[in-house]
ZAVO-24864 format. One record per residue (C-alpha): residue number from 1; x, y, z. Coordinates in steps of 0.25 Angstrom, whole numbers. Layout:
BEGIN
+-----+-------+-------+-------+
! seq !    xx !    yy !    zz !
+-----+-------+-------+-------+
! NUM !     X !     Y !     Z !
...
+-----+-------+-------+-------+
This chain:
BEGIN
+-----+-------+-------+-------+
! seq !    xx !    yy !    zz !
+-----+-------+-------+-------+
!   1 !   441 !   637 !   565 !
!   2 !   447 !   631 !   577 !
!   3 !   444 !   619 !   586 !
!   4 !   440 !   627 !   599 !
!   5 !   425 !   621 !   598 !
!   6 !   425 !   607 !   603 !
!   7 !   413 !   601 !   598 !
!   8 !   405 !   589 !   602 !
!   9 !   403 !   580 !   590 !
!  10 !   392 !   569 !   591 !
!  11 !   391 !   557 !   582 !
!  12 !   383 !   544 !   582 !
!  13 !   394 !   536 !   590 !
!  14 !   403 !   547 !   596 !
!  15 !   403 !   561 !   603 !
!  16 !   415 !   569 !   601 !
!  17 !   417 !   579 !   612 !
!  18 !   427 !   588 !   618 !
!  19 !   437 !   582 !   628 !
!  20 !   437 !   585 !   643 !
!  21 !   447 !   582 !   654 !
!  22 !   438 !   570 !   658 !
!  23 !   442 !   563 !   645 !
!  24 !   456 !   562 !   649 !
!  25 !   456 !   548 !   656 !
!  26 !   448 !   541 !   645 !
!  27 !   457 !   547 !   634 !
!  28 !   469 !   543 !   642 !
!  29 !   464 !   528 !   641 !
!  30 !   461 !   530 !   626 !
!  31 !   474 !   536 !   623 !
!  32 !   481 !   524 !   631 !
!  33 !   473 !   514 !   623 !
!  34 !   483 !   505 !   615 !
!  35 !   476 !   507 !   602 !
!  36 !   476 !   522 !   604 !
!  37 !   491 !   522 !   607 !
!  38 !   494 !   513 !   595 !
!  39 !   488 !   522 !   585 !
!  40 !   491 !   536 !   592 !
!  41 !   502 !   537 !   602 !
!  42 !   507 !   531 !   614 !
!  43 !   501 !   537 !   626 !
!  44 !   512 !   545 !   634 !
!  45 !   514 !   545 !   649 !
!  46 !   511 !   560 !   647 !
!  47 !   496 !   557 !   645 !
!  48 !   492 !   557 !   660 !
!  49 !   478 !   559 !   664 !
!  50 !   481 !   574 !   668 !
!  51 !   487 !   577 !   655 !
!  52 !   475 !   570 !   647 !
!  53 !   465 !   578 !   656 !
!  54 !   473 !   591 !   652 !
!  55 !   473 !   586 !   637 !
!  56 !   459 !   582 !   636 !
!  57 !   454 !   594 !   645 !
!  58 !   460 !   604 !   635 !
!  59 !   456 !   599 !   622 !
!  60 !   444 !   608 !   622 !
!  61 !   452 !   620 !   623 !
!  62 !   460 !   618 !   611 !
!  63 !   456 !   626 !   599 !
!  64 !   466 !   619 !   589 !
!  65 !   461 !   605 !   590 !
!  66 !   448 !   597 !   593 !
!  67 !   449 !   585 !   602 !
!  68 !   436 !   578 !   605 !
!  69 !   433 !   566 !   613 !
!  70 !   426 !   554 !   606 !
!  71 !   415 !   548 !   614 !
!  72 !   406 !   537 !   612 !
!  73 !   392 !   543 !   610 !
!  74 !   385 !   531 !   616 !
!  75 !   393 !   531 !   629 !
!  76 !   400 !   544 !   630 !
!  77 !   413 !   537 !   632 !
!  78 !   426 !   544 !   627 !
!  79 !   432 !   535 !   617 !
!  80 !   443 !   544 !   610 !
!  81 !   446 !   557 !   604 !
!  82 !   446 !   564 !   590 !
!  83 !   455 !   576 !   588 !
!  84 !   457 !   587 !   577 !
!  85 !   470 !   594 !   580 !
!  86 !   483 !   600 !   573 !
!  87 !   473 !   610 !   567 !
!  88 !   478 !   618 !   555 !
!  89 !   469 !   630 !   554 !
!  90 !   475 !   635 !   540 !
!  91 !   473 !   621 !   534 !
!  92 !   460 !   618 !   541 !
!  93 !   466 !   605 !   545 !
!  94 !   468 !   596 !   557 !
!  95 !   473 !   583 !   562 !
!  96 !   463 !   572 !   567 !
!  97 !   466 !   562 !   577 !
!  98 !   458 !   552 !   586 !
!  99 !   459 !   541 !   595 !
! 100 !   448 !   531 !   600 !
! 101 !   449 !   523 !   612 !
! 102 !   446 !   508 !   613 !
! 103 !   431 !   510 !   618 !
! 104 !   429 !   519 !   605 !
! 105 !   434 !   510 !   595 !
! 106 !   427 !   501 !   584 !
! 107 !   413 !   508 !   586 !
! 108 !   415 !   520 !   575 !
! 109 !   417 !   530 !   586 !
! 110 !   431 !   534 !   580 !
! 111 !   425 !   535 !   566 !
! 112 !   413 !   544 !   571 !
! 113 !   422 !   553 !   580 !
! 114 !   432 !   555 !   568 !
! 115 !   420 !   559 !   559 !
! 116 !   414 !   568 !   569 !
! 117 !   427 !   576 !   572 !
! 118 !   431 !   576 !   557 !
! 119 !   418 !   581 !   553 !
! 120 !   419 !   592 !   564 !
! 121 !   432 !   596 !   558 !
! 122 !   427 !   598 !   544 !
! 123 !   413 !   602 !   546 !
! 124 !   414 !   611 !   559 !
! 125 !   429 !   615 !   559 !
! 126 !   431 !   617 !   544 !
! 127 !   443 !   608 !   543 !
! 128 !   449 !   605 !   529 !
! 129 !   457 !   593 !   533 !
! 130 !   458 !   583 !   544 !
! 131 !   470 !   574 !   545 !
! 132 !   475 !   563 !   553 !
! 133 !   486 !   553 !   555 !
! 134 !   486 !   538 !   559 !
! 135 !   495 !   526 !   560 !
! 136 !   494 !   517 !   548 !
! 137 !   490 !   505 !   557 !
! 138 !   478 !   512 !   563 !
! 139 !   468 !   505 !   553 !
! 140 !   456 !   509 !   562 !
! 141 !   459 !   524 !   562 !
! 142 !   461 !   524 !   548 !
! 143 !   448 !   517 !   545 !
! 144 !   441 !   528 !   553 !
! 145 !   448 !   539 !   546 !
! 146 !   445 !   534 !   532 !
! 147 !   430 !   532 !   536 !
! 148 !   430 !   546 !   540 !
! 149 !   436 !   551 !   527 !
! 150 !   451 !   553 !   530 !
! 151 !   460 !   550 !   518 !
! 152 !   475 !   545 !   519 !
! 153 !   484 !   555 !   515 !
! 154 !   497 !   548 !   517 !
! 155 !   505 !   539 !   525 !
! 156 !   518 !   541 !   533 !
! 157 !   524 !   527 !   532 !
! 158 !   530 !   521 !   544 !
! 159 !   529 !   535 !   551 !
! 160 !   528 !   530 !   566 !
! 161 !   534 !   519 !   574 !
! 162 !   523 !   513 !   582 !
! 163 !   527 !   502 !   592 !
! 164 !   539 !   498 !   583 !
! 165 !   531 !   498 !   570 !
! 166 !   531 !   508 !   559 !
! 167 !   517 !   513 !   556 !
! 168 !   512 !   523 !   545 !
! 169 !   505 !   536 !   548 !
! 170 !   493 !   538 !   539 !
! 171 !   489 !   553 !   536 !
! 172 !   474 !   555 !   533 !
! 173 !   465 !   567 !   531 !
! 174 !   451 !   571 !   528 !
! 175 !   448 !   585 !   521 !
! 176 !   435 !   593 !   523 !
! 177 !   430 !   590 !   508 !
! 178 !   432 !   575 !   510 !
! 179 !   424 !   576 !   523 !
! 180 !   413 !   584 !   517 !
! 181 !   412 !   574 !   505 !
! 182 !   412 !   562 !   515 !
! 183 !   401 !   568 !   524 !
! 184 !   392 !   572 !   512 !
! 185 !   392 !   558 !   507 !
! 186 !   388 !   553 !   521 !
! 187 !   376 !   561 !   522 !
+-----+-------+-------+-------+
Protein backbone atom coordinates (compact mmCIF):
# COMPACT_ATOMS: atom_id res chain seq x y z
CA UNK A 1 0.00 0.00 0.00
CA UNK A 2 1.15 3.51 -0.82
CA UNK A 3 -0.28 6.83 -1.89
CA UNK A 4 1.19 6.87 -5.41
CA UNK A 5 -2.24 6.62 -7.11
CA UNK A 6 -3.94 10.01 -6.92
CA UNK A 7 -7.67 9.38 -7.35
CA UNK A 8 -10.52 11.59 -8.45
CA UNK A 9 -13.29 11.22 -5.85
CA UNK A 10 -16.78 12.48 -6.68
CA UNK A 11 -19.58 13.24 -4.25
CA UNK A 12 -22.91 15.02 -4.62
CA UNK A 13 -21.41 18.45 -3.85
CA UNK A 14 -17.67 18.08 -4.33
CA UNK A 15 -15.03 16.59 -6.56
CA UNK A 16 -11.64 15.82 -5.06
CA UNK A 17 -8.89 15.77 -7.66
CA UNK A 18 -5.10 15.86 -7.84
CA UNK A 19 -3.47 19.28 -7.61
CA UNK A 20 -1.69 21.01 -10.47
CA UNK A 21 0.60 24.05 -10.61
CA UNK A 22 -2.38 26.03 -11.93
CA UNK A 23 -4.02 25.73 -8.47
CA UNK A 24 -1.26 27.73 -6.78
CA UNK A 25 -2.77 31.20 -7.06
CA UNK A 26 -6.18 30.18 -5.69
CA UNK A 27 -4.58 28.14 -2.91
CA UNK A 28 -2.44 31.17 -2.05
CA UNK A 29 -5.63 33.21 -1.58
CA UNK A 30 -7.20 30.45 0.54
CA UNK A 31 -4.10 30.03 2.70
CA UNK A 32 -4.07 33.81 3.27
CA UNK A 33 -7.70 33.91 4.43
CA UNK A 34 -7.94 35.23 8.03
CA UNK A 35 -10.04 32.26 9.24
CA UNK A 36 -7.66 29.74 7.67
CA UNK A 37 -4.76 31.53 9.35
CA UNK A 38 -6.62 31.61 12.67
CA UNK A 39 -7.15 27.86 12.74
CA UNK A 40 -4.03 26.62 10.98
CA UNK A 41 -0.91 28.74 10.79
CA UNK A 42 0.16 32.24 9.81
CA UNK A 43 1.09 32.41 6.14
CA UNK A 44 4.82 33.02 5.95
CA UNK A 45 6.60 35.28 3.52
CA UNK A 46 8.11 32.10 2.06
CA UNK A 47 4.78 31.24 0.43
CA UNK A 48 5.47 33.07 -2.81
CA UNK A 49 3.58 32.18 -5.96
CA UNK A 50 6.59 30.32 -7.44
CA UNK A 51 6.95 28.27 -4.23
CA UNK A 52 3.22 27.49 -4.18
CA UNK A 53 3.42 26.43 -7.85
CA UNK A 54 6.29 24.13 -6.99
CA UNK A 55 4.46 22.73 -3.93
CA UNK A 56 1.12 22.05 -5.61
CA UNK A 57 2.80 20.98 -8.86
CA UNK A 58 4.69 18.19 -7.07
CA UNK A 59 1.92 16.79 -4.85
CA UNK A 60 0.97 14.15 -7.41
CA UNK A 61 4.50 12.73 -7.44
CA UNK A 62 4.59 12.00 -3.70
CA UNK A 63 4.01 8.29 -2.89
CA UNK A 64 3.97 8.96 0.88
CA UNK A 65 0.98 11.31 1.06
CA UNK A 66 -2.29 12.17 -0.64
CA UNK A 67 -3.07 15.83 -1.28
CA UNK A 68 -6.31 16.48 -3.16
CA UNK A 69 -7.95 19.70 -4.28
CA UNK A 70 -11.53 20.19 -3.05
CA UNK A 71 -13.69 21.61 -5.83
CA UNK A 72 -17.34 22.62 -5.91
CA UNK A 73 -18.96 20.04 -8.20
CA UNK A 74 -21.53 22.53 -9.52
CA UNK A 75 -19.02 25.19 -10.57
CA UNK A 76 -15.62 23.47 -10.67
CA UNK A 77 -14.25 26.18 -8.37
CA UNK A 78 -11.31 25.22 -6.14
CA UNK A 79 -12.35 25.82 -2.52
CA UNK A 80 -9.73 24.01 -0.44
CA UNK A 81 -7.72 20.89 0.16
CA UNK A 82 -7.78 17.57 2.00
CA UNK A 83 -4.60 15.73 2.90
CA UNK A 84 -3.60 12.33 4.26
CA UNK A 85 0.03 12.59 5.40
CA UNK A 86 2.51 11.43 8.05
CA UNK A 87 1.87 7.90 6.82
CA UNK A 88 3.06 5.06 9.05
CA UNK A 89 2.94 1.92 6.89
CA UNK A 90 3.58 -0.44 9.83
CA UNK A 91 0.68 0.93 11.87
CA UNK A 92 -1.41 1.50 8.71
CA UNK A 93 -2.17 4.99 9.98
CA UNK A 94 -1.85 8.57 8.88
CA UNK A 95 -2.77 12.09 9.84
CA UNK A 96 -5.58 14.03 8.18
CA UNK A 97 -5.79 17.75 7.63
CA UNK A 98 -8.01 20.03 5.63
CA UNK A 99 -8.65 23.65 4.94
CA UNK A 100 -11.61 25.18 3.20
CA UNK A 101 -11.57 28.77 1.95
CA UNK A 102 -14.37 31.29 2.40
CA UNK A 103 -16.22 30.37 -0.84
CA UNK A 104 -16.51 26.76 0.28
CA UNK A 105 -17.80 27.24 3.81
CA UNK A 106 -21.29 26.71 5.17
CA UNK A 107 -22.52 24.48 2.35
CA UNK A 108 -21.44 21.02 3.49
CA UNK A 109 -18.50 20.85 1.07
CA UNK A 110 -15.94 20.31 3.83
CA UNK A 111 -18.00 17.56 5.45
CA UNK A 112 -18.45 15.72 2.16
CA UNK A 113 -14.78 16.16 1.20
CA UNK A 114 -13.74 14.77 4.58
CA UNK A 115 -16.05 11.76 4.17
CA UNK A 116 -14.74 11.10 0.67
CA UNK A 117 -11.05 11.09 1.55
CA UNK A 118 -11.56 9.21 4.84
CA UNK A 119 -13.63 6.60 3.01
CA UNK A 120 -10.90 6.28 0.39
CA UNK A 121 -8.29 5.89 3.13
CA UNK A 122 -10.13 3.05 4.82
CA UNK A 123 -11.82 1.34 1.89
CA UNK A 124 -9.19 1.65 -0.85
CA UNK A 125 -5.88 2.17 0.94
CA UNK A 126 -6.52 -0.23 3.81
CA UNK A 127 -5.73 2.24 6.59
CA UNK A 128 -6.44 1.15 10.16
CA UNK A 129 -6.41 4.60 11.77
CA UNK A 130 -6.74 8.21 10.68
CA UNK A 131 -5.96 10.88 13.25
CA UNK A 132 -6.05 14.66 13.35
CA UNK A 133 -5.42 17.61 15.62
CA UNK A 134 -7.36 20.85 15.85
CA UNK A 135 -7.43 23.90 18.05
CA UNK A 136 -10.04 23.70 20.78
CA UNK A 137 -11.71 26.93 19.66
CA UNK A 138 -12.37 25.62 16.13
CA UNK A 139 -15.98 24.56 16.73
CA UNK A 140 -16.86 24.39 13.01
CA UNK A 141 -14.12 21.86 12.24
CA UNK A 142 -14.89 19.81 15.33
CA UNK A 143 -18.56 19.52 14.29
CA UNK A 144 -17.47 18.31 10.83
CA UNK A 145 -15.07 15.72 12.25
CA UNK A 146 -17.64 14.43 14.74
CA UNK A 147 -20.28 14.15 11.98
CA UNK A 148 -17.85 12.04 9.96
CA UNK A 149 -17.17 9.81 12.98
CA UNK A 150 -13.94 11.06 14.55
CA UNK A 151 -13.72 10.60 18.33
CA UNK A 152 -11.86 12.83 20.79
CA UNK A 153 -8.92 10.91 22.25
CA UNK A 154 -7.40 13.64 24.32
CA UNK A 155 -6.76 17.31 24.86
CA UNK A 156 -3.43 19.07 25.26
CA UNK A 157 -4.54 21.88 27.51
CA UNK A 158 -3.32 25.36 26.62
CA UNK A 159 -0.73 23.87 24.28
CA UNK A 160 -0.54 26.75 21.81
CA UNK A 161 -0.26 30.49 22.22
CA UNK A 162 -2.37 32.02 19.44
CA UNK A 163 -2.60 35.80 19.22
CA UNK A 164 -1.81 36.16 22.90
CA UNK A 165 -4.37 33.57 24.03
CA UNK A 166 -3.65 30.02 25.16
CA UNK A 167 -5.71 27.43 23.28
CA UNK A 168 -6.10 23.69 23.67
CA UNK A 169 -5.09 21.18 21.01
CA UNK A 170 -7.70 18.44 20.58
CA UNK A 171 -6.63 15.01 19.34
CA UNK A 172 -9.23 13.01 17.40
CA UNK A 173 -9.11 9.71 15.51
CA UNK A 174 -11.25 7.27 13.59
CA UNK A 175 -10.56 3.52 13.24
CA UNK A 176 -11.36 1.30 10.27
CA UNK A 177 -13.91 -0.79 12.21
CA UNK A 178 -15.69 2.39 13.39
CA UNK A 179 -15.84 3.64 9.79
CA UNK A 180 -17.20 0.28 8.62
CA UNK A 181 -19.92 0.37 11.31
CA UNK A 182 -20.88 3.95 10.40
CA UNK A 183 -21.08 3.29 6.68
CA UNK A 184 -23.04 0.05 7.22
CA UNK A 185 -25.72 1.89 9.19
CA UNK A 186 -25.90 4.66 6.55
CA UNK A 187 -26.90 2.18 3.82
